[in-house]
C-alpha positions as CSV (number, residue, x, y, z in Angstrom):
1,M,-27.7,-75.4,-50.5
2,K,-26.9,-76.3,-54.5
3,K,-24.6,-79.3,-52.7
4,N,-27.8,-80.1,-50.2
5,I,-30.4,-80.4,-53.3
6,I,-28.2,-82.8,-55.2
7,K,-27.9,-84.7,-51.8
8,I,-31.0,-85.0,-51.9
9,F,-32.3,-85.6,-55.3
10,V,-29.4,-88.7,-55.4
11,L,-31.1,-89.7,-52.3
12,L,-34.7,-90.1,-54.0
13,L,-33.2,-91.8,-57.1
14,I,-31.6,-94.3,-55.0
15,F,-34.9,-94.8,-52.8
16,S,-37.2,-95.2,-56.5
17,Y,-34.3,-97.5,-57.5
18,S,-34.6,-99.8,-54.3
19,A,-38.6,-99.7,-54.4
20,N,-38.9,-100.7,-58.1
21,T,-36.2,-103.6,-57.2
22,Y,-38.4,-104.5,-54.3
23,A,-41.6,-104.7,-56.5
24,E,-40.0,-107.0,-58.9
25,D,-38.5,-109.3,-56.2
26,I,-42.1,-109.3,-54.8
27,N,-43.7,-110.5,-58.7
28,K,-41.2,-112.7,-59.5
29,K,-41.3,-114.0,-55.9
30,V,-45.6,-114.1,-56.7
31,E,-45.1,-115.5,-59.9
32,D,-42.8,-118.6,-59.0
33,L,-45.1,-119.2,-56.3
34,I,-48.4,-119.1,-58.7
35,S,-46.4,-121.7,-60.9
36,K,-46.3,-124.1,-58.1
37,L,-50.5,-124.2,-58.3
38,S,-50.9,-126.1,-61.8
39,M,-52.7,-129.2,-61.4
40,D,-49.2,-131.5,-62.3
41,N,-48.1,-130.6,-59.3
42,P,-48.9,-132.0,-55.6
43,S,-51.5,-131.0,-53.0
44,I,-49.0,-130.5,-50.0
45,E,-47.0,-128.1,-52.9
46,R,-50.1,-125.9,-53.7
47,S,-51.0,-125.6,-50.7
48,K,-47.8,-124.6,-49.3
49,A,-47.1,-122.1,-52.2
50,A,-51.1,-120.6,-51.7
51,E,-50.0,-120.7,-47.9
52,E,-47.1,-118.2,-49.5
53,I,-49.1,-115.8,-51.7
54,I,-51.5,-115.5,-49.1
55,N,-48.5,-114.4,-46.8
56,I,-47.6,-112.1,-49.0
57,G,-50.6,-110.2,-49.2
58,A,-52.0,-107.2,-51.2
59,R,-48.5,-107.0,-53.3
60,A,-49.6,-110.1,-54.5
61,V,-53.0,-109.1,-55.9
62,P,-51.7,-107.8,-58.8
63,V,-50.0,-110.5,-60.3
64,L,-52.6,-113.2,-59.3
65,I,-55.3,-110.7,-61.2
66,K,-52.7,-110.9,-64.5
67,Q,-52.4,-114.6,-63.9
68,L,-56.2,-115.5,-64.1
69,D,-55.9,-115.0,-67.8
70,D,-53.5,-118.1,-68.6
71,K,-56.2,-120.9,-68.4
72,S,-53.6,-123.4,-67.5
73,L,-53.7,-122.7,-64.1
74,H,-56.8,-123.7,-61.4
75,R,-58.3,-120.0,-61.8
76,G,-60.5,-121.4,-59.2
77,F,-57.7,-121.7,-57.1
78,I,-56.7,-118.4,-57.3
79,I,-59.8,-116.7,-57.3
80,A,-59.9,-118.7,-53.9
81,I,-56.5,-116.7,-52.5
82,L,-57.4,-113.7,-53.6
83,G,-60.6,-114.0,-51.4
84,A,-58.1,-115.3,-48.2
85,I,-56.1,-112.0,-49.0
86,G,-59.1,-110.1,-48.9
87,D,-57.9,-106.4,-51.2
88,P,-61.2,-105.2,-52.1
89,T,-59.3,-103.9,-55.1
90,A,-60.0,-107.5,-56.5
91,I,-63.8,-107.3,-56.6
92,P,-64.4,-105.9,-60.0
93,V,-61.9,-108.9,-61.4
94,I,-63.3,-111.6,-58.9
95,K,-67.7,-110.8,-59.2
96,K,-66.7,-111.2,-63.2
97,Y,-66.8,-114.6,-62.8
98,I,-69.5,-115.7,-60.4
99,N,-71.5,-115.5,-63.6
100,D,-68.5,-118.2,-65.2
101,E,-70.5,-121.1,-67.2
102,D,-67.9,-123.4,-64.5
103,E,-69.1,-124.1,-61.5
104,S,-65.2,-124.9,-60.3
105,I,-64.5,-121.0,-60.5
106,R,-68.1,-119.6,-60.3
107,W,-68.6,-120.9,-57.1
108,P,-64.5,-120.2,-55.0
109,A,-65.6,-116.4,-56.5
110,I,-68.4,-116.2,-54.5
111,E,-66.7,-117.3,-51.9
112,A,-64.0,-115.0,-52.1
113,L,-66.6,-111.5,-52.0
114,A,-68.1,-113.0,-49.1
115,K,-64.7,-113.2,-47.1
116,I,-63.9,-109.9,-48.3
117,G,-66.8,-108.8,-46.6
118,N,-66.9,-104.9,-47.8
119,N,-70.1,-102.7,-49.6
120,E,-69.5,-103.8,-52.7
121,S,-68.9,-106.9,-52.5
122,I,-71.6,-107.9,-49.8
123,G,-74.1,-105.9,-52.3
124,V,-72.6,-108.8,-55.5
125,L,-74.2,-111.9,-53.4
126,L,-77.1,-110.0,-52.3
127,N,-78.1,-109.2,-55.8
128,L,-77.5,-112.8,-57.0
129,Y,-79.9,-114.2,-54.2
130,K,-82.2,-111.8,-54.9
131,N,-82.3,-112.6,-58.5
132,P,-85.1,-115.2,-59.7
133,D,-83.3,-116.0,-62.8
134,S,-79.8,-117.1,-60.4
135,D,-79.0,-120.9,-60.6
136,S,-80.2,-122.6,-57.1
137,L,-77.3,-123.8,-56.2
138,D,-75.5,-120.5,-56.8
139,V,-77.9,-119.2,-54.5
140,Y,-77.2,-121.7,-51.7
141,Y,-73.3,-121.2,-52.2
142,A,-73.8,-117.5,-51.9
143,A,-75.9,-117.4,-48.8
144,Q,-73.9,-120.1,-47.3
145,S,-70.8,-118.2,-47.9
146,L,-72.4,-114.8,-46.1
147,R,-73.4,-117.4,-43.1
148,K,-70.1,-118.1,-42.3
149,C,-68.8,-114.0,-42.1
150,T,-67.9,-113.8,-38.4
151,K,-67.0,-110.2,-39.5
152,A,-67.9,-107.5,-42.3
153,T,-67.4,-103.9,-43.3
154,G,-70.3,-103.9,-45.2
155,V,-73.1,-103.2,-42.4
156,S,-74.7,-100.3,-44.4
157,T,-75.4,-103.2,-47.3
158,L,-76.2,-105.5,-44.8
159,I,-79.1,-102.9,-42.9
160,K,-80.3,-101.7,-46.3
161,A,-81.5,-105.3,-47.2
162,A,-82.7,-106.9,-43.4
163,E,-85.1,-103.0,-44.5
164,D,-86.5,-103.9,-47.6
165,D,-89.3,-107.0,-46.5
166,S,-90.8,-107.6,-50.3
167,P,-89.7,-111.5,-51.1
168,T,-88.4,-113.0,-54.6
169,I,-91.0,-115.3,-56.4
170,V,-88.1,-118.0,-58.1
171,R,-89.3,-120.7,-60.8
172,G,-91.9,-123.6,-58.9
173,G,-93.2,-120.5,-57.2
174,T,-90.2,-120.8,-54.1
175,V,-90.5,-117.9,-52.2
176,R,-86.9,-116.7,-50.5
177,W,-86.3,-113.0,-48.4
178,T,-82.9,-111.4,-49.0
179,S,-84.2,-109.3,-45.7
180,N,-83.8,-112.8,-43.8
181,L,-80.2,-113.7,-44.8
182,A,-79.1,-109.9,-44.5
183,I,-81.1,-110.2,-40.8
184,E,-78.9,-113.4,-40.2
185,V,-75.8,-112.4,-41.2
186,L,-75.7,-109.2,-38.9
187,G,-76.9,-111.5,-35.7
188,N,-73.2,-114.0,-36.8
189,I,-71.4,-110.5,-36.4
190,K,-73.3,-109.5,-33.8
191,E,-73.9,-106.0,-36.0
192,K,-74.8,-103.4,-32.4
193,S,-75.8,-100.9,-35.3
194,A,-78.3,-103.1,-36.5
195,V,-80.4,-103.5,-33.3
196,P,-83.4,-101.0,-34.5
197,V,-83.6,-102.7,-37.7
198,L,-84.1,-105.6,-36.0
199,I,-86.8,-104.3,-33.8
200,K,-88.8,-103.3,-36.7
201,A,-88.6,-106.4,-38.3
202,I,-90.2,-108.1,-35.3
203,K,-92.9,-106.1,-34.7
204,K,-93.3,-104.4,-38.5
205,S,-92.7,-107.8,-40.7
206,K,-95.3,-109.4,-42.7
207,H,-93.5,-112.5,-42.8
208,Q,-93.2,-115.0,-40.1
209,S,-89.7,-116.5,-41.2
210,V,-88.2,-112.5,-41.1
211,R,-89.5,-112.0,-37.9
212,G,-88.4,-115.5,-36.5
213,T,-84.8,-115.0,-38.0
214,A,-85.0,-111.4,-36.2
215,L,-85.7,-112.3,-33.0
216,E,-82.8,-114.9,-33.1
217,A,-80.3,-112.5,-34.3
218,L,-81.1,-109.9,-31.8
219,A,-80.5,-112.6,-28.9
220,K,-77.4,-112.8,-30.2
221,I,-76.0,-108.8,-30.2
222,D,-78.1,-107.7,-27.2
223,E,-79.6,-110.3,-24.7
224,K,-81.5,-107.8,-22.3
225,E,-83.0,-106.2,-25.6
226,A,-83.9,-109.8,-27.4
227,I,-85.2,-110.5,-23.6
228,K,-88.1,-108.0,-23.8
229,E,-89.0,-108.6,-27.5
230,L,-89.1,-112.3,-27.0
231,K,-91.8,-111.3,-24.1
232,E,-93.8,-109.7,-26.1
233,S,-93.5,-111.7,-29.4
234,S,-94.2,-115.3,-27.1
235,K,-97.5,-113.3,-26.2
236,N,-98.9,-111.4,-29.1
237,D,-97.0,-112.6,-32.2
238,P,-99.6,-113.6,-34.6
239,S,-98.1,-117.1,-35.5
240,D,-98.1,-119.8,-33.2
241,S,-94.6,-121.4,-34.4
242,I,-93.1,-117.2,-33.8
243,R,-95.0,-117.9,-30.1
244,E,-93.2,-120.7,-29.7
245,L,-90.1,-120.0,-30.6
246,A,-90.0,-116.7,-28.5
247,R,-90.5,-119.3,-25.5
248,D,-87.8,-121.6,-26.1
249,D,-85.6,-118.6,-26.5
250,L,-86.7,-117.2,-23.0
251,K,-86.2,-120.7,-21.4
252,R,-82.4,-120.8,-23.2
253,I,-81.1,-117.6,-22.2
254,E,-82.5,-118.1,-18.9
255,N,-80.8,-121.4,-18.5
256,K,-77.5,-120.0,-19.7
257,N,-77.7,-116.9,-17.5
258,K,-78.4,-119.5,-13.9
259,K,-75.4,-121.6,-14.9
260,G,-73.5,-118.5,-15.6
261,N,-74.6,-117.4,-12.2
């Protein structure tokens, strides 16, 4: 019995040593690859190093975060790599950089948060979009980054934003709706659980832009349900442009279905 306990203890020590050695090897490899991201190196070499780091995945994240303190490196490049890896543990660090004075760091941080795409990261970007004091280019970049999402795990945050029909009034009197952006993203990722929210927006929103976006998003997710709402909107929506949009979408769906038969 005593011999067995000693044997198990020795095996655990060997395993622990092997795991630590492996982690150290990975860290060293990542550090070597990060050194190749220097702007002094050719772009092909930088791209190849970035690709190798991305392939290492979440194990590279702690080393990448540590290297963000080194201002001699292109920090925007490192942030972009963190976004490509998509590990949520990097969010607290990445979101600090969306307020950086350097746009070459801010914009990669915005895009990285969109690529991670969970409730926390999407919430940060929607708050940036909703804030009337946000830089207009940052707002544009946040919207474009979210529109590129083809999948996201932050569905509950998007649905909550889609339900908020209140506009944001920014400098100069420009109006933007966070709900509009959230609805568009839900349509792009074809999120079926959003269908009731989209139907509510079509029927209840006071803003024609939101109703129109909800119709188009619904058509991407549930064509059968969309046809019903498009028919109703084509006749009863108070806006001429939405009625016309609904008629055009009905024709497009009809023509697509004819070609498919």
